[in-house]
C-alpha positions, 0 to 999 in steps of 0.5 A: 474820747473813744471817737478820738482814739479811733480817728488816731489809730485810722490816720496812723494806719494810713501814713506810709511811715508807719509801715514795717518791712520784714527781712528774714535770714537768706535775704539781702538787707537781713541783719542778725544771727546766721547758722554758717552750717556747710556755707563756704567759710565766711570773710570776717571783719575781725579776725578774733571774736568780740566779747563784751561780757565774758561767759563760761565757755560760750561757743562763738557765733557768726552775726551779719550787722551794720558796720556802725553796730560792729564798730561800737558793739558794746552799745549794740550787742543787746539788740542781738542778744549777744553781749555774753558770747564771742562774736564773729562779724561777717562782711556784707559782700560775703553775706550777699554774694555767698551766703544768701545764694547758698541759703536759697539753694539749701532752702528752696521757697524761703528767703528772698523771692526769685526775680527780685532786685538784689541791688543795695539801695532798694529799701530792704535794709531800712537804711542800714549798711550805709558803709562798706565793710570789705 
């Protein structure tokens, strides 16, 4: 039985579909909470924050999420630990064209490696962001 489990683990490790891609803040294809800080004012999907479960005096947060997540926020807010907070969804075009360059300038050496293609569809978003939100 032990040999069988080892064989299964070795097979799983060699199958390309099991590879995980790590994308962090400041990179195209990142989805999650962003710290606006001194970045230019974000372009939002909705002018009012979205709240699923009201909480006492929670501050709004800014999130970059796939369009389908923002449209059905009640089903996805748990993934972002944001069901009890007011949420502003930023547009992907603002995130990619304004926030990513601003973040990279403010945090040299972090985020997206210089020289990589920023064009969509290069596999950095793991298939997210099929729709347009601007």
